[in-house]
C-alpha positions as CSV (number, residue, x, y, z in Angstrom):
1,M,0.0,0.0,0.0
2,I,2.9,2.4,0.6
3,N,3.6,2.6,-3.1
4,A,0.0,2.6,-4.1
5,L,0.4,6.1,-5.8
6,K,3.8,5.6,-7.3
7,D,2.7,6.4,-10.9
8,L,1.1,9.7,-9.8
9,T,2.6,13.2,-10.1
10,V,1.6,15.9,-7.5
11,I,2.2,19.6,-7.7
12,D,2.0,21.1,-4.2
13,A,1.7,24.9,-4.5
14,S,0.4,25.3,-1.0
15,T,2.1,26.8,2.0
16,V,1.9,26.5,5.9
17,L,0.3,23.3,7.2
18,A,-2.9,21.9,5.7
19,G,-1.9,21.7,2.0
20,P,1.6,20.7,2.5
21,S,0.6,18.0,4.9
22,V,-1.7,16.5,2.1
23,G,1.3,16.6,-0.3
24,T,3.4,14.7,2.3
25,Y,0.7,12.1,2.8
26,L,0.6,11.5,-1.1
27,A,4.4,11.4,-1.2
28,E,4.5,8.8,1.6
29,L,2.1,6.6,-0.6
30,G,4.7,6.8,-3.4
31,A,3.6,9.8,-5.4
32,D,6.2,12.1,-7.0
33,V,5.5,15.4,-5.2
34,I,7.0,18.6,-6.5
35,K,6.7,21.6,-4.0
36,I,6.4,25.0,-5.6
37,E,7.8,28.0,-3.8
38,H,8.3,31.6,-4.8
39,P,12.1,32.2,-5.5
40,T,12.4,34.8,-2.6
41,H,9.3,34.5,-0.6
42,K,9.3,30.8,0.2
43,D,7.0,28.9,2.5
44,V,6.6,31.1,5.6
45,T,7.0,28.1,7.9
46,R,10.7,27.8,6.9
47,N,11.2,30.8,9.3
48,W,8.8,29.5,12.1
49,K,11.7,28.5,14.3
50,L,12.2,27.7,17.9
51,P,14.7,30.0,19.6
52,S,17.1,27.1,19.8
53,E,17.1,26.5,16.0
54,D,19.8,27.7,13.6
55,K,18.8,31.3,12.5
56,N,20.7,30.9,9.3
57,S,19.2,27.6,8.3
58,S,16.8,27.4,5.3
59,I,14.4,25.1,7.1
60,S,12.8,24.8,10.5
61,A,11.3,21.9,12.5
62,Y,7.8,23.2,11.8
63,F,8.5,23.2,8.0
64,S,10.0,19.7,8.2
65,S,6.9,18.3,10.0
66,I,4.8,18.6,6.9
67,N,7.3,18.6,4.0
68,Y,8.7,15.1,3.4
69,L,9.8,13.2,0.3
70,K,9.3,16.2,-1.9
71,S,11.4,17.8,-4.7
72,Y,11.5,21.7,-4.8
73,E,11.1,24.2,-7.7
74,S,11.0,27.9,-7.6
75,V,8.2,29.7,-9.5
76,D,7.3,33.3,-9.6
77,F,3.8,33.4,-11.1
78,R,4.2,37.1,-12.1
79,D,7.1,36.0,-14.4
80,K,5.8,34.8,-17.8
81,D,8.5,32.1,-18.2
82,D,7.9,30.8,-14.8
83,L,4.2,30.7,-15.3
84,N,4.6,28.9,-18.5
85,H,6.8,26.4,-16.8
86,F,4.2,25.9,-14.0
87,L,1.5,25.3,-16.6
88,E,3.8,22.7,-18.3
89,L,4.1,20.9,-14.9
90,I,0.4,20.7,-14.4
91,A,-0.2,19.6,-18.0
92,S,1.4,16.3,-17.1
93,A,0.4,16.1,-13.4
94,D,-2.3,14.1,-11.7
95,I,-3.0,16.4,-8.7
96,L,-2.7,20.0,-7.8
97,I,-2.8,21.4,-4.3
98,T,-3.3,25.1,-3.7
99,N,-4.3,27.5,-1.1
100,F,-4.3,30.8,-3.1
101,K,-6.2,33.7,-1.7
102,K,-9.4,34.8,-3.4
103,G,-8.6,36.5,-6.6
104,D,-5.0,35.2,-6.9
105,D,-5.9,32.7,-9.7
106,R,-7.1,35.5,-11.8
107,K,-4.2,37.7,-10.9
108,F,-1.7,35.0,-11.8
109,G,-3.5,33.8,-14.8
110,I,-4.1,30.3,-13.5
111,T,-7.9,30.2,-13.3
112,E,-9.7,26.9,-13.4
113,D,-10.5,27.3,-17.0
114,V,-6.9,27.7,-17.9
115,I,-6.0,24.6,-15.7
116,R,-8.7,22.6,-17.4
117,Q,-7.4,23.5,-20.9
118,C,-3.9,22.4,-19.8
119,N,-5.0,19.1,-18.3
120,P,-8.8,17.9,-18.2
121,R,-7.7,14.9,-16.1
122,L,-6.2,17.1,-13.3
123,I,-7.6,16.8,-9.8
124,H,-7.2,20.2,-8.1
125,G,-7.7,20.4,-4.4
126,K,-8.0,23.9,-2.9
127,I,-7.8,24.9,0.8
128,N,-9.2,28.2,1.9
129,G,-10.2,29.8,5.2
130,Y,-13.7,30.8,5.2
131,G,-15.2,29.5,1.9
132,N,-14.6,30.4,-1.8
133,E,-16.1,33.8,-1.7
134,S,-14.1,35.1,1.4
135,D,-10.8,36.9,1.1
136,R,-10.1,36.8,4.8
137,V,-6.7,35.6,5.9
138,A,-7.1,32.4,7.9
139,Y,-4.8,31.1,10.7
140,D,-5.6,28.1,12.9
141,L,-5.8,30.2,16.0
142,I,-8.5,32.5,14.6
143,L,-10.5,29.4,13.3
144,Q,-10.2,27.8,16.9
145,A,-11.6,31.1,18.3
146,E,-14.4,31.5,15.8
147,S,-15.6,28.0,15.6
148,G,-16.2,27.5,19.4
149,F,-13.1,25.4,20.2
150,M,-11.4,27.9,22.3
151,S,-14.5,28.8,24.3
152,M,-14.7,25.1,25.4
153,N,-11.1,24.5,25.9
154,G,-9.4,25.3,29.1
155,T,-10.7,25.6,32.7
156,P,-13.0,28.1,34.5
157,E,-9.7,29.7,35.9
158,S,-7.7,29.6,32.7
159,G,-10.1,31.2,30.3
160,P,-10.3,30.3,26.6
161,V,-7.3,28.3,25.5
162,K,-6.2,27.2,22.0
163,M,-5.1,23.6,21.4
164,P,-1.4,23.0,21.3
165,V,-1.4,21.9,17.6
166,A,-2.9,23.6,14.5
167,L,-5.8,21.1,14.8
168,I,-8.2,22.8,12.4
169,D,-5.4,22.7,9.7
170,V,-4.9,19.0,10.4
171,L,-8.7,18.3,10.2
172,S,-8.9,20.3,6.9
173,A,-6.0,18.3,5.5
174,H,-7.9,15.1,6.2
175,H,-11.0,16.3,4.4
176,L,-8.8,17.3,1.5
177,K,-7.1,13.9,1.4
178,E,-10.6,12.2,1.3
179,A,-11.7,14.3,-1.5
180,I,-8.6,13.7,-3.6
181,L,-8.8,9.9,-3.1
182,L,-12.4,9.9,-4.1
183,A,-11.7,12.0,-7.2
184,L,-9.0,9.5,-8.2
185,Y,-11.5,6.6,-7.8
186,Q,-13.9,8.5,-9.9
187,R,-11.3,9.4,-12.5
188,E,-10.7,5.7,-13.0
189,K,-14.1,5.2,-14.3
190,S,-14.9,8.5,-16.0
191,G,-11.4,9.7,-17.2
192,K,-12.2,13.1,-16.0
193,G,-10.6,15.4,-13.5
194,A,-12.2,17.4,-10.8
195,H,-11.8,20.5,-8.7
196,F,-13.0,21.1,-5.2
197,S,-12.3,23.2,-2.1
198,V,-12.1,22.6,1.7
199,S,-12.5,25.5,4.0
200,L,-11.0,25.6,7.4
201,Y,-14.2,27.0,8.9
202,D,-16.2,24.1,7.5
203,A,-13.7,21.6,8.8
204,A,-13.8,23.2,12.2
205,V,-17.5,23.4,12.7
206,S,-18.0,19.9,11.2
207,S,-15.7,18.5,13.9
208,L,-17.7,19.8,16.8
209,V,-19.6,16.5,16.7
210,N,-21.1,15.5,20.1
211,Q,-20.7,19.1,21.4
212,A,-22.7,20.4,18.5
213,S,-25.4,18.0,19.0
214,N,-25.4,18.7,22.9
215,Y,-26.2,22.3,21.8
216,L,-28.5,21.6,18.8
217,M,-30.6,19.1,20.6
218,G,-30.2,20.1,24.4
219,G,-29.5,23.8,24.2
220,K,-26.4,23.1,26.1
221,I,-23.6,25.7,25.5
222,P,-20.3,23.9,26.5
223,Q,-18.4,25.5,29.4
224,R,-14.6,25.1,30.0
225,I,-14.3,22.1,32.2
226,G,-10.7,21.2,31.5
227,S,-10.3,17.5,30.5
228,L,-13.7,16.5,31.9
229,H,-16.3,15.1,29.5
230,P,-19.8,16.7,29.7
231,N,-21.7,13.4,29.1
232,I,-19.5,10.9,31.0
233,A,-18.0,10.4,34.5
234,P,-15.5,9.6,35.6
235,Y,-13.8,10.7,32.4
236,G,-10.9,13.1,32.2
237,E,-10.4,13.7,35.9
238,L,-6.9,13.9,36.8
239,F,-5.5,11.7,39.8
240,Q,-2.1,12.0,41.5
241,T,-0.5,8.7,42.3
242,K,1.7,8.0,45.3
243,D,4.8,8.4,43.3
244,G,3.8,11.8,41.9
245,D,2.6,10.8,38.4
246,T,-0.8,11.9,37.0
247,I,-3.2,9.4,35.5
248,T,-6.6,9.7,34.1
249,L,-9.6,7.5,33.5
250,A,-12.2,7.1,30.7
251,I,-15.0,5.2,32.3
252,G,-17.4,4.9,29.5
253,S,-19.9,2.3,30.9
254,D,-21.3,0.8,34.0
255,I,-19.2,-2.3,33.6
256,H,-16.0,-0.2,33.5
257,F,-17.2,1.6,36.7
258,Q,-17.9,-1.7,38.5
259,K,-14.4,-3.1,37.4
260,L,-12.8,0.2,38.6
261,C,-14.5,-0.1,42.0
262,D,-13.4,-3.7,42.3
263,V,-9.7,-2.8,41.7
264,L,-10.0,0.0,44.3
265,D,-11.8,-2.1,46.8
266,Y,-14.7,0.3,46.6
267,S,-17.4,-2.2,45.9
268,D,-20.0,-0.3,47.9
269,L,-19.9,2.6,45.4
270,I,-21.5,0.3,42.7
271,S,-24.9,0.2,44.5
272,D,-24.6,3.8,45.7
273,D,-27.6,5.8,44.3
274,R,-25.3,8.7,43.6
275,F,-23.2,6.6,41.2
276,I,-25.6,3.9,40.1
277,D,-25.5,4.9,36.4
278,N,-23.6,7.2,34.2
279,Q,-26.0,10.1,34.4
280,S,-26.0,10.0,38.2
281,R,-22.2,9.9,38.1
282,V,-22.1,13.0,35.9
283,V,-24.4,14.8,38.4
284,N,-22.2,13.8,41.4
285,R,-18.8,13.7,39.7
286,T,-17.1,15.9,42.3
287,E,-18.0,13.7,45.2
288,L,-17.1,10.6,43.1
289,Y,-13.6,12.2,42.3
290,T,-12.9,12.7,46.0
291,L,-13.7,9.2,46.8
292,L,-11.7,7.7,43.9
293,H,-8.8,9.9,44.5
294,S,-8.4,8.8,48.0
295,G,-7.8,5.3,46.7
296,I,-5.7,6.0,43.8
297,K,-3.2,8.3,45.7
298,K,-2.2,5.3,47.9
299,R,-0.7,3.4,45.0
300,N,2.1,4.0,42.5
301,S,1.1,4.6,38.9
302,K,2.7,1.5,37.5
303,E,0.9,-0.6,40.1
304,I,-2.5,1.0,39.6
305,L,-2.3,1.2,35.9
306,S,-1.2,-2.5,35.6
307,A,-4.3,-3.5,37.7
308,L,-6.6,-1.4,35.7
309,H,-5.3,-2.6,32.2
310,A,-5.5,-6.2,33.5
311,K,-9.3,-5.5,33.8
312,N,-9.5,-3.7,30.4
313,I,-10.2,-0.5,32.1
314,P,-9.4,2.5,30.0
315,A,-6.8,4.5,31.9
316,G,-3.5,6.1,31.2
317,K,-0.6,8.1,32.5
318,V,-0.4,11.8,31.4
319,K,2.9,11.8,29.6
320,N,5.0,14.5,28.1
321,L,6.6,14.2,24.6
322,S,9.8,12.8,26.1
323,D,7.8,10.0,27.8
324,V,5.9,9.5,24.5
325,F,9.1,9.1,22.3
326,M,10.6,6.7,24.8
327,E,8.1,4.2,23.5
328,Q,9.1,1.9,20.6
329,S,5.6,2.2,19.2
330,A,6.0,6.0,18.9
331,Q,9.7,5.7,17.6
332,S,8.4,3.4,14.8
333,L,6.4,6.3,13.4
334,I,9.4,8.7,13.1
335,R,10.6,9.5,9.5
336,E,13.9,11.1,8.7
337,E,15.2,13.0,5.7
338,I,18.0,15.3,4.7
339,I,16.6,18.6,3.4
340,D,19.1,21.3,2.4
341,G,21.8,19.5,4.2
342,V,19.8,19.3,7.4
343,K,18.8,16.0,9.1
344,T,15.0,16.4,9.7
345,K,12.5,14.3,11.6
346,R,8.7,14.1,11.6
347,I,5.9,11.7,12.3
348,T,4.6,9.8,9.5
349,S,1.2,10.8,8.0
350,V,0.4,7.2,6.9
351,I,-0.3,5.0,9.9
352,F,-2.7,2.4,8.5
353,K,-1.2,-1.1,8.6
């Protein structure tokens, strides 16, 4: 499956995260991916560096995370020769990825009509911020703010908090991948190309899932409750163990709760009316947390987690990235490549086995 797209050519004329990550995904599946950058104003993420990174390097860790297995070409769309070269590239390509601002296609002379004339079989996937008719500049942070995510994320004390990855970009990229793969499937039957767009805003709102339905069906506006789940308890509560680690539980059923109580020697809680079912546990989650914590903090994390896992109870230690990448299962997902003479690392975008 890794070389499933080895006969395809992809032109990645996108920047920042969403579009380039789609290009990387297709490259990992074997496609020949050519990343297009302006000769002097290259992908801005080349300069999004940590203070510890080399100021004079042409790449950054951020850039490396979503640019993998690509070749690079410089194109200035305002230069006639460069534009003609770009049109020659797409004439023989299978897929084009762009995130042009509204009006840039007309300004540069690469409208959909021009693209179709060059290559009727081309699949053109476009990323934008707020839909095809909007010219607003879109950054993930602003989308998190305007789609409700920040209002739900954090604690009552913290105020609104953004997620620590550009999740809206990541979600948009997944939607674009799905559309491209569907278009490839349809082209096999029809021989015709396609063009479509994915907006960050639509991707964000469509990802509200259960929180959206809680509001649409129950009128519930989610409040900031940290890692807690509005519909399930105990779920997301943080417990300190005897040796100072932090663990969390995802008790999604009455059976899980009964097994948890057995492990903690709290079998009396199973028949307690306050905790008799999930809805009751949600109402009385603060009291339940106090009781559970009194038992968990008497045990070391390895001991309690081993006991919980042995009973198939969803529980885990809260790990930092150093902890995560000590695990062989995470190390197996690391991919390395030399770009501009720099050894780069990132996590694979293809994880199906």
